[in-house]
N, C-alpha and C positions, 0 to 999 in steps of 0.2 A: 214737354213743350206747352207753351201757352195755346189756348184755343185760337184757331185760325192762323197759327204760325206758318210762315213760308220759308224760313231758314233756321239754322241752328239746331237741327234735329238729328245730326249725324250720329252722335253717341247714343241717343235715345233709340234710334233705329237699330244700331248695332246691338244694343242690349235686348231689344225685342226679338231679333231674328236668331240670336245665338243662344246656345244652352249654357255657356259660361264665357266670361270676358275678364281678362286680367290686364292691368296697366302697370308698367314698370318704368320708372324715370331714373336716368343716370346721366353720367357725363357725356355719353354718346348720343343721348336723346331719349325720347319716350318710345317704348315698344308696347304694342297692343297685341295680345294673343287671344284669339277667339276660337271657341270650340263649338262644334255642331253635332247633334245627334243625327245618325243616318239610319 
């Protein structure tokens, strides 16, 4: 995100907190799978 951004950071945050993230788009919509190391 841009410096001092106040919105539009959702996917950036998701990438920062997960160990892996995958996006799949199809006729039923977009599915996001996030993985986390524990």
